[in-house]
All heavy atoms as an XYZ file, in Angstrom:
864
protein
N     -27.231    -52.831    -13.898
C     -26.572    -52.126    -12.835
C     -27.445    -51.890    -11.640
O     -27.063    -51.940    -10.508
C     -25.953    -50.840    -13.299
C     -24.839    -50.972    -14.313
S     -23.401    -51.924    -13.746
C     -22.588    -50.737    -12.758
N     -28.717    -51.574    -11.956
C     -29.710    -51.354    -10.796
C     -29.835    -52.583     -9.965
O     -29.946    -52.515     -8.766
C     -31.059    -50.928    -11.369
C     -31.151    -49.543    -11.913
C     -32.502    -49.307    -12.603
C     -30.994    -48.510    -10.774
N     -29.818    -53.770    -10.602
C     -29.992    -55.033     -9.896
C     -28.771    -55.295     -9.029
O     -28.867    -55.778     -7.862
C     -30.255    -56.192    -10.812
N     -27.556    -54.946     -9.504
C     -26.328    -55.259     -8.851
C     -26.051    -54.237     -7.686
O     -25.469    -54.540     -6.718
C     -25.180    -55.238     -9.829
C     -23.900    -55.720     -9.194
C     -22.866    -56.021    -10.248
N     -21.676    -56.563     -9.577
C     -20.596    -56.979    -10.226
N     -20.549    -56.905    -11.500
N     -19.578    -57.379     -9.538
N     -26.515    -52.995     -7.920
C     -26.282    -51.921     -6.917
C     -27.585    -51.203     -6.547
O     -27.768    -50.009     -6.833
C     -25.283    -50.902     -7.467
C     -23.973    -51.535     -7.910
C     -23.689    -51.778     -9.254
C     -23.019    -51.941     -6.963
C     -22.460    -52.396     -9.609
C     -21.849    -52.525     -7.320
C     -21.581    -52.765     -8.644
O     -20.401    -53.380     -9.016
N     -28.487    -51.913     -5.912
C     -29.807    -51.321     -5.640
C     -29.757    -50.151     -4.648
O     -30.684    -49.346     -4.577
C     -30.586    -52.482     -5.037
C     -29.545    -53.423     -4.499
C     -28.371    -53.253     -5.390
N     -28.690    -50.073     -3.872
C     -28.645    -48.976     -2.895
C     -28.145    -47.642     -3.492
O     -28.150    -46.614     -2.817
C     -27.671    -49.372     -1.701
C     -26.256    -49.750     -2.240
O     -26.173    -50.289     -3.330
O     -25.337    -49.533     -1.491
N     -27.751    -47.647     -4.747
C     -27.263    -46.398     -5.417
C     -28.431    -45.488     -5.787
O     -28.463    -44.308     -5.479
C     -26.345    -46.705     -6.609
C     -25.973    -45.473     -7.324
C     -25.129    -47.486     -6.154
N     -29.364    -46.097     -6.491
C     -30.579    -45.338     -6.861
C     -31.655    -46.359     -7.236
O     -31.328    -47.491     -7.599
C     -30.390    -44.289     -7.913
S     -30.043    -44.942     -9.570
N     -32.915    -45.901     -7.268
C     -34.015    -46.792     -7.663
C     -34.234    -46.640     -9.170
O     -33.826    -45.644     -9.817
C     -35.213    -46.414     -6.872
O     -35.742    -45.189     -7.311
N     -34.975    -47.508     -9.708
C     -35.418    -47.476    -11.114
C     -36.204    -46.231    -11.388
O     -36.061    -45.540    -12.397
C     -36.158    -48.728    -11.503
N     -37.062    -45.823    -10.414
C     -37.850    -44.622    -10.499
C     -36.924    -43.376    -10.549
O     -37.174    -42.442    -11.290
C     -38.861    -44.519     -9.394
C     -39.994    -45.555     -9.495
O     -40.188    -46.066    -10.631
O     -40.660    -45.805     -8.485
N     -35.911    -43.374     -9.656
C     -34.990    -42.190     -9.664
C     -34.257    -42.108    -11.011
O     -34.147    -41.002    -11.525
C     -33.934    -42.409     -8.558
C     -34.499    -42.324     -7.189
O     -35.525    -41.682     -6.993
O     -33.832    -42.902     -6.259
N     -33.870    -43.221    -11.560
C     -33.166    -43.220    -12.839
C     -34.065    -42.711    -13.970
O     -33.692    -41.902    -14.815
C     -32.597    -44.570    -13.149
C     -31.588    -44.682    -14.239
C     -30.374    -43.789    -13.987
C     -31.155    -46.113    -14.440
N     -35.267    -43.258    -13.974
C     -36.240    -42.832    -14.939
C     -36.564    -41.382    -14.878
O     -36.602    -40.636    -15.878
C     -37.537    -43.675    -14.806
C     -38.569    -43.430    -15.900
C     -38.104    -43.858    -17.263
O     -37.359    -44.826    -17.379
O     -38.534    -43.157    -18.231
N     -36.716    -40.869    -13.683
C     -36.991    -39.409    -13.477
C     -35.849    -38.536    -13.971
O     -36.062    -37.489    -14.546
C     -37.298    -39.146    -12.046
N     -34.640    -39.005    -13.727
C     -33.463    -38.250    -14.165
C     -33.478    -38.027    -15.689
O     -33.246    -36.945    -16.132
C     -32.211    -38.971    -13.713
C     -30.882    -38.354    -14.198
C     -30.644    -36.981    -13.558
C     -29.726    -39.314    -13.913
N     -33.731    -39.097    -16.448
C     -33.646    -38.985    -17.852
C     -34.952    -38.537    -18.527
O     -34.990    -38.181    -19.688
C     -33.159    -40.298    -18.496
C     -31.766    -40.546    -18.216
C     -31.365    -41.476    -17.229
C     -30.769    -39.892    -18.894
C     -30.032    -41.705    -16.939
C     -29.426    -40.089    -18.621
C     -29.006    -41.006    -17.635
N     -36.075    -38.500    -17.784
C     -37.343    -38.037    -18.298
C     -37.524    -36.540    -18.132
O     -38.485    -35.968    -18.689
C     -38.497    -38.791    -17.634
N     -36.646    -35.854    -17.416
C     -36.797    -34.449    -17.156
C     -36.789    -33.687    -18.440
O     -36.093    -33.941    -19.411
C     -35.636    -33.968    -16.223
N     -37.641    -32.633    -18.505
C     -37.807    -31.814    -19.720
C     -36.548    -31.154    -20.145
O     -36.280    -30.939    -21.360
C     -38.889    -30.772    -19.514
N     -35.663    -30.873    -19.188
C     -34.402    -30.164    -19.549
C     -33.255    -31.121    -19.864
O     -32.158    -30.684    -20.186
C     -33.998    -29.231    -18.418
C     -33.673    -29.902    -17.107
C     -34.889    -30.118    -16.222
O     -35.994    -29.774    -16.591
O     -34.675    -30.638    -15.125
N     -33.517    -32.423    -19.898
C     -32.484    -33.376    -20.254
C     -32.239    -33.404    -21.746
O     -33.167    -33.462    -22.531
C     -32.902    -34.774    -19.777
O     -33.076    -34.788    -18.366
C     -31.853    -35.807    -20.135
N     -30.952    -33.323    -22.148
C     -30.569    -33.348    -23.557
C     -29.486    -34.417    -23.730
O     -28.582    -34.474    -22.916
C     -30.002    -31.966    -23.995
C     -29.435    -32.022    -25.426
C     -31.075    -30.896    -23.840
N     -29.646    -35.249    -24.677
C     -28.600    -36.176    -25.028
C     -27.608    -35.422    -25.906
O     -27.894    -35.155    -27.110
C     -29.179    -37.388    -25.733
C     -28.119    -38.423    -26.087
O     -26.988    -38.043    -26.403
O     -28.462    -39.653    -26.017
N     -26.503    -35.025    -25.343
C     -25.543    -34.205    -26.040
C     -25.112    -34.868    -27.373
O     -25.033    -34.144    -28.390
C     -24.328    -33.961    -25.137
C     -23.307    -32.928    -25.570
C     -23.930    -31.562    -25.711
C     -22.116    -32.880    -24.623
N     -24.856    -36.111    -27.331
C     -24.369    -36.783    -28.529
C     -25.441    -36.870    -29.626
O     -25.290    -36.456    -30.743
C     -23.829    -38.199    -28.202
C     -23.299    -38.939    -29.361
C     -22.120    -38.626    -29.956
C     -24.038    -39.990    -29.957
C     -21.586    -39.341    -31.029
C     -23.577    -40.706    -31.039
C     -22.347    -40.337    -31.571
O     -21.862    -41.017    -32.665
N     -26.592    -37.469    -29.261
C     -27.660    -37.704    -30.200
C     -28.352    -36.410    -30.694
O     -28.548    -36.159    -31.839
C     -28.735    -38.647    -29.673
O     -28.067    -39.875    -29.282
C     -29.782    -38.977    -30.693
N     -28.680    -35.571    -29.715
C     -29.445    -34.346    -30.009
C     -28.665    -33.229    -30.557
O     -29.196    -32.400    -31.381
C     -30.236    -33.875    -28.760
C     -31.201    -34.906    -28.203
O     -31.671    -35.724    -29.025
O     -31.553    -34.846    -27.013
N     -27.410    -33.090    -30.205
C     -26.608    -31.951    -30.632
C     -25.482    -32.342    -31.567
O     -25.425    -31.871    -32.719
C     -26.070    -31.203    -29.386
C     -27.183    -30.836    -28.400
C     -25.291    -29.955    -29.847
C     -28.231    -29.936    -28.938
N     -24.568    -33.195    -31.095
C     -23.364    -33.536    -31.881
C     -23.762    -34.133    -33.259
O     -23.302    -33.666    -34.271
C     -22.436    -34.452    -31.140
C     -21.305    -34.939    -32.012
C     -21.843    -33.704    -29.931
N     -24.550    -35.181    -33.232
C     -24.945    -35.854    -34.476
C     -25.804    -35.026    -35.380
O     -25.616    -35.072    -36.577
C     -25.599    -37.171    -34.174
C     -24.781    -38.209    -33.466
C     -23.764    -38.827    -34.391
N     -24.354    -39.343    -35.602
C     -24.212    -40.503    -36.115
N     -23.429    -41.326    -35.507
N     -24.816    -40.876    -37.224
N     -26.777    -34.285    -34.815
C     -27.771    -33.580    -35.635
C     -27.388    -32.195    -35.999
O     -27.828    -31.661    -37.020
C     -29.070    -33.585    -34.876
C     -29.787    -34.894    -34.737
C     -31.102    -34.750    -34.004
C     -31.741    -36.102    -33.822
N     -32.987    -36.019    -33.034
N     -26.518    -31.518    -35.215
C     -26.298    -30.119    -35.405
C     -24.892    -29.640    -35.471
O     -24.583    -28.464    -35.239
C     -27.011    -29.392    -34.278
C     -28.514    -29.673    -34.283
C     -29.225    -28.962    -33.213
N     -30.606    -29.345    -33.223
C     -31.539    -28.768    -32.499
N     -31.238    -27.784    -31.714
N     -32.776    -29.188    -32.564
N     -23.964    -30.551    -35.677
C     -22.574    -30.133    -35.802
C     -21.773    -30.914    -36.802
O     -22.180    -32.060    -37.159
C     -21.878    -30.188    -34.386
O     -21.722    -31.495    -33.978
N     -20.704    -30.337    -37.230
C     -19.762    -30.990    -38.167
C     -18.375    -30.837    -37.565
O     -18.007    -29.832    -37.069
C     -19.780    -30.339    -39.540
C     -21.067    -30.456    -40.287
C     -21.308    -31.859    -40.851
O     -20.290    -32.567    -41.112
O     -22.443    -32.296    -40.994
N     -17.604    -31.963    -37.670
C     -16.283    -31.944    -37.087
C     -15.269    -32.531    -38.067
O     -15.578    -33.472    -38.833
C     -16.248    -32.801    -35.834
C     -17.111    -32.278    -34.728
C     -18.398    -32.502    -34.609
C     -16.669    -31.419    -33.672
N     -18.860    -31.829    -33.469
C     -17.830    -31.167    -32.896
C     -15.459    -30.864    -33.308
C     -17.759    -30.349    -31.759
C     -15.425    -30.072    -32.172
C     -16.552    -29.842    -31.397
N     -14.038    -32.039    -38.142
C     -13.017    -32.553    -39.050
C     -12.296    -33.753    -38.403
O     -11.064    -33.760    -38.280
C     -12.068    -31.326    -39.206
C     -12.149    -30.630    -37.889
C     -13.576    -30.822    -37.441
N     -13.083    -34.702    -37.969
C     -12.551    -35.941    -37.299
C     -13.096    -37.161    -37.978
O     -14.062    -37.112    -38.744
C     -12.936    -35.951    -35.838
O     -14.371    -35.890    -35.725
C     -12.295    -34.756    -35.110
N     -12.434    -38.301    -37.743
C     -12.899    -39.563    -38.355
C     -14.225    -40.061    -37.763
O     -14.923    -40.804    -38.386
C     -11.824    -40.664    -38.181
C     -10.597    -40.384    -39.059
O     -10.705    -39.725    -40.089
N      -9.465    -40.813    -38.581
N     -14.476    -39.708    -36.540
C     -15.762    -40.145    -35.870
C     -16.147    -39.036    -34.876
O     -15.475    -38.070    -34.708
C     -15.580    -41.488    -35.216
C     -14.580    -41.467    -34.028
O     -14.900    -40.823    -32.995
O     -13.528    -42.093    -34.161
N     -17.277    -39.210    -34.278
C     -17.831    -38.212    -33.380
C     -17.896    -38.704    -31.966
O     -18.738    -38.250    -31.166
C     -19.275    -37.793    -33.813
C     -19.328    -36.881    -35.019
C     -18.209    -36.595    -35.783
C     -20.499    -36.308    -35.357
C     -18.299    -35.771    -36.877
C     -20.619    -35.425    -36.432
C     -19.488    -35.176    -37.198
O     -19.618    -34.303    -38.225
N     -17.014    -39.615    -31.564
C     -16.972    -40.097    -30.184
C     -16.518    -38.972    -29.265
O     -15.800    -38.031    -29.681
C     -16.105    -41.336    -30.080
O     -14.740    -40.925    -30.095
N     -16.960    -39.078    -28.030
C     -16.535    -38.125    -27.071
C     -15.009    -37.945    -27.017
O     -14.454    -36.839    -27.035
C     -17.083    -38.415    -25.680
C     -16.630    -37.496    -24.526
C     -17.234    -36.082    -24.754
C     -17.095    -38.046    -23.215
N     -14.336    -39.072    -26.961
C     -12.851    -39.054    -26.862
C     -12.232    -38.354    -28.079
O     -11.314    -37.576    -27.942
C     -12.299    -40.435    -26.591
C     -12.539    -40.892    -25.189
C     -12.005    -42.282    -24.937
C     -12.292    -42.740    -23.540
N     -13.699    -42.732    -23.148
N     -12.712    -38.706    -29.264
C     -12.143    -38.070    -30.469
C     -12.426    -36.575    -30.513
O     -11.481    -35.810    -30.785
C     -12.825    -38.736    -31.703
O     -12.467    -40.114    -31.744
C     -12.328    -38.048    -32.998
N     -13.615    -36.183    -30.200
C     -13.961    -34.750    -30.278
C     -13.214    -33.919    -29.250
O     -12.652    -32.845    -29.604
C     -15.457    -34.516    -30.128
C     -16.308    -35.161    -31.261
C     -17.787    -34.899    -30.990
C     -15.895    -34.653    -32.626
N     -13.130    -34.394    -28.000
C     -12.458    -33.537    -26.985
C     -10.947    -33.600    -27.167
O     -10.265    -32.639    -26.826
C     -12.940    -33.894    -25.580
C     -14.391    -33.578    -25.380
C     -12.568    -35.220    -25.133
N     -10.439    -34.666    -27.669
C      -8.979    -34.684    -27.998
C      -8.723    -33.654    -29.113
O      -7.697    -32.933    -29.062
C      -8.511    -36.036    -28.371
C      -8.305    -36.924    -27.152
C      -7.771    -38.284    -27.509
N      -7.450    -38.981    -26.321
C      -7.673    -40.293    -26.114
N      -8.183    -41.046    -27.084
N      -7.302    -40.891    -24.990
N      -9.589    -33.564    -30.064
C      -9.516    -32.510    -31.113
C      -9.513    -31.136    -30.463
O      -8.812    -30.206    -30.939
C     -10.634    -32.628    -32.134
C     -10.699    -31.526    -33.085
C      -9.854    -31.501    -34.206
C     -11.615    -30.501    -32.948
C      -9.880    -30.467    -35.076
C     -11.657    -29.452    -33.867
C     -10.803    -29.405    -34.922
O     -10.820    -28.364    -35.799
N     -10.278    -31.012    -29.407
C     -10.366    -29.695    -28.690
C      -9.239    -29.476    -27.686
O      -9.190    -28.442    -27.037
C     -11.729    -29.637    -27.937
C     -12.975    -29.584    -28.883
C     -14.244    -29.819    -28.092
C     -12.994    -28.318    -29.672
N      -8.271    -30.466    -27.565
C      -7.160    -30.271    -26.680
C      -7.212    -31.004    -25.305
O      -6.284    -30.827    -24.524
N      -8.294    -31.688    -25.062
C      -8.434    -32.393    -23.770
C      -7.875    -33.818    -23.843
O      -7.988    -34.450    -24.910
C      -9.927    -32.479    -23.395
C     -10.186    -33.111    -22.054
C     -10.128    -32.355    -20.892
C     -10.420    -34.465    -21.977
C     -10.343    -32.938    -19.653
C     -10.661    -35.063    -20.742
C     -10.639    -34.292    -19.578
N      -7.338    -34.275    -22.771
C      -6.914    -35.718    -22.720
C      -7.177    -36.295    -21.317
O      -7.110    -35.542    -20.360
C      -5.397    -35.848    -23.096
C      -5.071    -37.212    -23.671
O      -6.039    -38.056    -23.759
O      -3.964    -37.467    -24.001
N      -7.336    -37.545    -21.292
C      -7.610    -38.237    -20.018
C      -6.285    -38.448    -19.268
O      -5.200    -38.507    -19.819
C      -8.198    -39.634    -20.300
C      -9.704    -39.575    -20.475
C     -10.577    -40.123    -19.611
C     -10.424    -39.063    -21.561
N     -11.883    -39.860    -20.083
C     -11.793    -39.210    -21.288
C     -10.081    -38.368    -22.724
C     -12.803    -38.758    -22.113
C     -11.091    -37.911    -23.586
C     -12.415    -38.141    -23.250
N      -6.421    -38.537    -17.925
C      -5.279    -38.790    -17.074
C      -4.705    -40.225    -17.309
O      -3.506    -40.419    -17.229
C      -5.677    -38.692    -15.615
C      -6.122    -37.296    -15.192
C      -6.736    -37.303    -13.769
O      -6.017    -37.680    -12.807
N      -7.995    -36.964    -13.678
N      -5.636    -41.141    -17.584
C      -5.285    -42.522    -17.767
C      -4.645    -42.722    -19.150
O      -5.090    -42.169    -20.141
C      -6.492    -43.441    -17.649
C      -6.141    -44.848    -17.393
O      -5.773    -45.616    -18.327
O      -6.124    -45.271    -16.206
N      -3.578    -43.509    -19.229
C      -2.926    -43.749    -20.484
C      -3.762    -44.548    -21.495
O      -3.582    -44.434    -22.694
C      -1.581    -44.466    -20.249
N      -4.745    -45.364    -20.984
C      -5.543    -46.183    -21.874
C      -7.022    -46.081    -21.429
O      -7.569    -47.071    -20.919
C      -5.057    -47.687    -21.768
C      -5.801    -48.518    -22.772
O      -6.255    -48.057    -23.781
O      -5.920    -49.767    -22.427
N      -7.642    -44.896    -21.596
C      -8.978    -44.751    -21.133
C     -10.000    -45.390    -22.081
O      -9.875    -45.275    -23.298
C      -9.193    -43.238    -21.112
C      -8.319    -42.760    -22.221
C      -7.116    -43.698    -22.223
N     -10.968    -46.081    -21.571
C     -12.082    -46.545    -22.354
C     -13.210    -47.016    -21.462
O     -12.993    -47.359    -20.281
C     -11.652    -47.774    -23.249
O     -11.519    -48.919    -22.492
N     -14.389    -46.952    -21.963
C     -15.570    -47.400    -21.185
C     -15.445    -48.842    -20.858
O     -15.807    -49.269    -19.708
N     -14.998    -49.663    -21.822
C     -14.856    -51.101    -21.553
C     -13.821    -51.367    -20.436
O     -14.086    -52.191    -19.544
C     -14.481    -51.848    -22.826
N     -12.758    -50.610    -20.467
C     -11.751    -50.808    -19.407
C     -12.331    -50.373    -18.048
O     -12.026    -51.057    -17.073
C     -10.528    -49.950    -19.715
O      -9.827    -50.463    -20.872
N     -13.071    -49.296    -18.051
C     -13.611    -48.878    -16.768
C     -14.580    -49.893    -16.167
O     -14.597    -50.034    -14.949
C     -14.286    -47.471    -16.891
O     -15.538    -47.615    -17.600
N     -15.292    -50.614    -17.004
C     -16.156    -51.684    -16.499
C     -15.281    -52.799    -15.931
O     -15.565    -53.359    -14.831
C     -17.087    -52.174    -17.606
C     -18.079    -51.150    -17.983
C     -17.776    -53.481    -17.182
C     -18.857    -51.409    -19.258
N     -14.214    -53.106    -16.596
C     -13.293    -54.160    -16.089
C     -12.683    -53.701    -14.776
O     -12.577    -54.505    -13.842
C     -12.197    -54.427    -17.139
C     -11.290    -55.580    -16.722
O     -11.804    -56.596    -16.344
O     -10.069    -55.457    -16.864
N     -12.259    -52.450    -14.727
C     -11.701    -51.941    -13.433
C     -12.706    -52.027    -12.282
O     -12.353    -52.367    -11.187
C     -11.204    -50.472    -13.587
C     -10.245    -50.273    -14.650
C      -9.339    -51.123    -15.178
C     -10.056    -49.038    -15.423
N      -8.584    -50.535    -16.180
C      -8.987    -49.233    -16.319
C     -10.681    -47.772    -15.350
C      -8.590    -48.257    -17.220
C     -10.250    -46.793    -16.233
C      -9.217    -47.055    -17.138
N     -13.964    -51.750    -12.603
C     -14.994    -51.846    -11.645
C     -15.184    -53.272    -11.078
O     -15.277    -53.490     -9.939
C     -16.319    -51.258    -12.199
S     -17.588    -51.127    -10.920
N     -15.179    -54.223    -12.029
C     -15.277    -55.631    -11.617
C     -14.042    -56.023    -10.744
O     -14.236    -56.692     -9.775
C     -15.380    -56.539    -12.853
C     -16.713    -56.448    -13.521
N     -17.899    -56.797    -12.914
C     -17.032    -56.119    -14.817
C     -18.907    -56.622    -13.806
N     -18.359    -56.227    -14.932
N     -12.884    -55.589    -11.153
C     -11.678    -55.863    -10.373
C     -11.794    -55.261     -8.986
O     -11.469    -55.892     -7.995
C     -10.487    -55.364    -11.100
C     -10.145    -56.142    -12.361
C      -9.061    -55.419    -13.103
O      -8.273    -54.604    -12.631
N      -8.871    -55.833    -14.396
N     -12.299    -54.051     -8.931
C     -12.447    -53.422     -7.617
C     -13.445    -54.162     -6.737
O     -13.211    -54.350     -5.549
C     -12.852    -51.934     -7.738
C     -12.932    -51.314     -6.414
C     -11.937    -50.856     -5.628
C     -14.151    -51.066     -5.650
N     -12.439    -50.362     -4.437
C     -13.765    -50.489     -4.420
C     -15.467    -51.332     -5.905
C     -14.748    -50.194     -3.471
C     -16.413    -50.977     -4.966
C     -16.026    -50.388     -3.766
N     -14.595    -54.507     -7.283
C     -15.573    -55.198     -6.477
C     -15.080    -56.569     -5.984
O     -15.480    -57.016     -4.923
C     -16.920    -55.409     -7.234
O     -16.720    -56.141     -8.434
C     -17.603    -54.087     -7.546
N     -14.182    -57.184     -6.780
C     -13.588    -58.448     -6.362
C     -12.506    -58.315     -5.315
O     -12.365    -59.136     -4.406
C     -13.009    -59.212     -7.561
C     -14.109    -59.684     -8.525
O     -15.271    -59.808     -8.112
O     -13.711    -60.016     -9.676
N     -11.695    -57.265     -5.442
C     -10.557    -57.058     -4.593
C     -10.579    -55.995     -3.546
O      -9.821    -55.968     -2.597
C      -9.251    -56.823     -5.443
O      -9.400    -55.558     -6.060
C      -9.074    -57.927     -6.481
N     -11.397    -54.928     -3.785
C     -11.470    -53.710     -3.040
C     -10.109    -53.023     -2.992
O      -9.728    -52.327     -2.047
C     -11.921    -54.005     -1.583
C     -13.417    -54.535     -1.454
C     -14.286    -53.421     -1.941
N     -15.670    -53.776     -1.566
C     -16.713    -53.772     -2.437
N     -16.478    -53.502     -3.692
N     -17.912    -54.065     -2.032
N      -9.383    -53.205     -4.043
C      -8.038    -52.572     -4.236
C      -8.255    -51.078     -4.427
O      -8.856    -50.617     -5.352
C      -7.312    -53.156     -5.425
C      -6.028    -52.505     -5.722
O      -5.346    -52.027     -4.785
O      -5.618    -52.529     -6.938
N      -7.698    -50.279     -3.540
C      -7.859    -48.828     -3.571
C      -7.317    -48.203     -4.854
O      -7.831    -47.206     -5.369
C      -7.234    -48.145     -2.319
C      -7.504    -46.700     -2.197
C      -8.966    -46.294     -2.129
O      -9.806    -47.094     -1.716
O      -9.276    -45.126     -2.480
N      -6.267    -48.768     -5.389
C      -5.692    -48.220     -6.644
C      -6.660    -48.368     -7.789
O      -6.796    -47.436     -8.618
C      -4.356    -48.952     -6.985
N      -7.435    -49.491     -7.834
C      -8.453    -49.666     -8.824
C      -9.564    -48.608     -8.683
O     -10.058    -48.025     -9.637
C      -9.073    -51.037     -8.773
C      -8.163    -52.110     -9.174
C      -8.107    -52.189    -10.670
N      -7.103    -53.192    -11.037
C      -6.147    -53.008    -11.931
N      -6.077    -51.886    -12.555
N      -5.311    -53.937    -12.193
N      -9.959    -48.439     -7.418
C     -11.003    -47.446     -7.121
C     -10.609    -46.048     -7.573
O     -11.350    -45.335     -8.189
C     -11.325    -47.458     -5.642
C     -12.436    -46.520     -5.265
C     -12.713    -46.665     -3.714
N     -13.655    -45.651     -3.314
C     -13.367    -44.413     -2.943
N     -12.070    -43.978     -2.954
N     -14.291    -43.611     -2.580
N      -9.402    -45.672     -7.307
C      -8.887    -44.366     -7.711
C      -8.849    -44.207     -9.228
O      -9.124    -43.149     -9.775
C      -7.518    -44.101     -7.089
C      -7.598    -43.830     -5.582
C      -8.558    -42.690     -5.205
O      -8.557    -41.644     -5.830
N      -9.363    -42.909     -4.197
N      -8.466    -45.289     -9.907
C      -8.438    -45.275    -11.368
C      -9.813    -45.029    -11.926
O     -10.018    -44.286    -12.877
C      -7.829    -46.539    -11.900
C      -7.477    -46.517    -13.366
C      -6.729    -47.766    -13.815
N      -6.228    -47.573    -15.173
C      -5.610    -48.541    -15.834
N      -5.407    -49.718    -15.306
N      -5.157    -48.310    -17.027
N     -10.809    -45.712    -11.353
C     -12.204    -45.562    -11.776
C     -12.666    -44.117    -11.537
O     -13.283    -43.494    -12.410
C     -13.140    -46.541    -11.042
C     -12.813    -47.969    -11.437
C     -14.590    -46.242    -11.307
C     -13.349    -49.017    -10.459
N     -12.402    -43.598    -10.352
C     -12.816    -42.255    -10.020
C     -12.160    -41.216    -10.938
O     -12.806    -40.277    -11.404
C     -12.456    -41.904     -8.604
C     -13.323    -42.702     -7.530
C     -12.796    -42.403     -6.159
C     -14.767    -42.343     -7.640
N     -10.852    -41.381    -11.244
C     -10.177    -40.453    -12.147
C     -10.744    -40.544    -13.511
O     -10.945    -39.507    -14.214
C      -8.654    -40.794    -12.158
N     -11.016    -41.722    -14.023
C     -11.619    -41.937    -15.366
C     -12.955    -41.252    -15.388
O     -13.303    -40.548    -16.350
C     -11.715    -43.391    -15.719
C     -12.411    -43.613    -17.002
C     -11.744    -43.431    -18.216
C     -13.761    -43.960    -17.064
C     -12.395    -43.649    -19.425
C     -14.463    -44.148    -18.246
C     -13.748    -43.962    -19.434
O     -14.396    -44.179    -20.601
N     -13.832    -41.464    -14.426
C     -15.180    -40.874    -14.418
C     -15.086    -39.343    -14.306
O     -15.850    -38.649    -14.932
C     -15.987    -41.462    -13.280
C     -16.414    -42.853    -13.599
O     -16.484    -43.252    -14.706
N     -16.718    -43.623    -12.574
N     -14.171    -38.839    -13.499
C     -13.981    -37.388    -13.421
C     -13.544    -36.832    -14.763
O     -14.083    -35.809    -15.214
C     -12.875    -37.084    -12.345
C     -12.638    -35.600    -12.222
C     -11.509    -35.279    -11.225
O     -11.173    -36.131    -10.365
O     -10.995    -34.190    -11.319
N     -12.630    -37.530    -15.409
C     -12.210    -37.048    -16.735
C     -13.356    -37.116    -17.743
O     -13.502    -36.170    -18.602
C     -11.047    -37.868    -17.271
C      -9.706    -37.456    -16.625
O      -9.656    -36.427    -15.933
O      -8.724    -38.206    -16.793
N     -14.196    -38.124    -17.686
C     -15.379    -38.203    -18.593
C     -16.261    -36.993    -18.360
O     -16.775    -36.412    -19.303
C     -16.142    -39.489    -18.351
C     -15.859    -40.578    -19.359
O     -14.972    -40.344    -20.203
O     -16.514    -41.602    -19.334
N     -16.498    -36.627    -17.085
C     -17.331    -35.488    -16.743
C     -16.685    -34.187    -17.323
O     -17.368    -33.381    -17.905
C     -17.548    -35.370    -15.277
S     -18.612    -36.656    -14.615
N     -15.406    -34.047    -17.111
C     -14.711    -32.840    -17.562
C     -14.749    -32.784    -19.148
O     -14.895    -31.729    -19.742
C     -13.304    -32.814    -17.040
C     -13.257    -32.525    -15.577
C     -11.830    -32.503    -15.065
N     -11.850    -32.262    -13.655
C     -10.825    -31.785    -12.960
N      -9.683    -31.523    -13.567
N     -10.978    -31.589    -11.653
N     -14.560    -33.910    -19.771
C     -14.541    -33.997    -21.198
C     -15.960    -33.618    -21.747
O     -16.027    -32.848    -22.761
C     -14.200    -35.440    -21.678
N     -16.964    -34.040    -21.112
C     -18.318    -33.684    -21.514
C     -18.516    -32.184    -21.386
O     -19.133    -31.566    -22.275
C     -19.353    -34.419    -20.694
O     -19.143    -35.837    -20.869
C     -20.771    -34.093    -21.124
N     -17.966    -31.645    -20.336
C     -18.085    -30.147    -20.150
C     -17.301    -29.407    -21.262
O     -17.765    -28.413    -21.788
C     -17.597    -29.792    -18.774
C     -17.585    -28.263    -18.478
C     -19.051    -27.784    -18.477
N     -19.147    -26.373    -18.292
C     -19.494    -25.823    -17.076
N     -19.727    -26.585    -16.027
N     -19.549    -24.528    -17.015
N     -16.111    -29.892    -21.590
C     -15.329    -29.282    -22.641
C     -16.079    -29.315    -23.943
O     -16.170    -28.292    -24.661
C     -13.976    -30.057    -22.785
C     -13.291    -29.643    -24.128
C     -13.035    -29.722    -21.641
N     -16.719    -30.431    -24.238
C     -17.505    -30.529    -25.503
C     -18.732    -29.619    -25.455
O     -19.005    -28.874    -26.375
C     -17.953    -32.014    -25.720
C     -18.798    -32.229    -26.974
C     -18.052    -31.758    -28.236
C     -19.191    -33.669    -27.083
N     -19.445    -29.625    -24.315
C     -20.602    -28.749    -24.186
C     -20.236    -27.326    -24.364
O     -20.860    -26.560    -25.075
C     -21.287    -28.945    -22.833
C     -22.604    -28.202    -22.805
C     -22.895    -27.797    -21.402
N     -22.003    -26.785    -20.955
C     -22.273    -25.750    -20.210
N     -23.533    -25.524    -19.840
N     -21.382    -24.877    -19.830
N     -19.126    -26.869    -23.728
C     -18.694    -25.498    -23.805
C     -18.331    -25.135    -25.252
O     -18.661    -24.070    -25.768
C     -17.481    -25.203    -22.922
C     -17.921    -25.214    -21.421
O     -19.099    -25.229    -21.108
O     -16.972    -25.225    -20.600
N     -17.631    -26.054    -25.955
C     -17.265    -25.797    -27.339
C     -18.491    -25.632    -28.212
O     -18.554    -24.762    -29.065
C     -16.360    -26.946    -27.858
N     -19.461    -26.567    -28.031
C     -20.713    -26.435    -28.798
C     -21.450    -25.173    -28.513
O     -21.946    -24.482    -29.446
C     -21.565    -27.660    -28.502
C     -21.064    -28.971    -29.056
C     -21.794    -30.115    -28.421
C     -21.178    -29.035    -30.581
N     -21.474    -24.770    -27.239
C     -22.122    -23.532    -26.869
C     -21.451    -22.347    -27.484
O     -22.167    -21.387    -27.976
C     -22.131    -23.401    -25.349
C     -23.085    -22.348    -24.836
C     -23.243    -22.436    -23.334
O     -22.299    -22.745    -22.602
N     -24.434    -22.178    -22.874
N     -20.134    -22.374    -27.603
C     -19.368    -21.273    -28.186
C     -19.585    -21.214    -29.692
O     -19.438    -20.169    -30.341
C     -17.909    -21.376    -27.904
C     -17.582    -21.010    -26.465
O     -18.339    -20.269    -25.796
N     -16.514    -21.543    -25.912
N     -19.915    -22.361    -30.344
C     -20.195    -22.403    -31.791
C     -21.560    -21.838    -32.132
O     -21.782    -21.414    -33.257
C     -20.131    -23.829    -32.298
C     -18.792    -24.434    -32.253
S     -18.927    -26.177    -32.838
C     -17.395    -26.837    -32.401
N     -22.439    -21.866    -31.121
C     -23.870    -21.478    -31.445
C     -23.992    -20.021    -31.824
O     -23.294    -19.128    -31.530
C     -24.704    -21.728    -30.159
């Protein structure tokens, strides 16, 4: 992605973001190691749906969002762009829902 979109951020910027001492991988460091859930898997979508959250998109997935991004870069179709933005916004909100639930369990 850095090669395709070099104007978004540099490799150094990205490395610095994830190297910060306060950075925590919510899934690996917390969900997998320190929590138990009555679900079939521990994916973000599964866990936050268990917590009552749902995406705006009827068929949300990371793979679909990559496809939507490719379609948008090819067509510049505003509807595709809005779908990507809504999906990414929901992913951020879902992560917050999970983080808040984990914090409340502590």
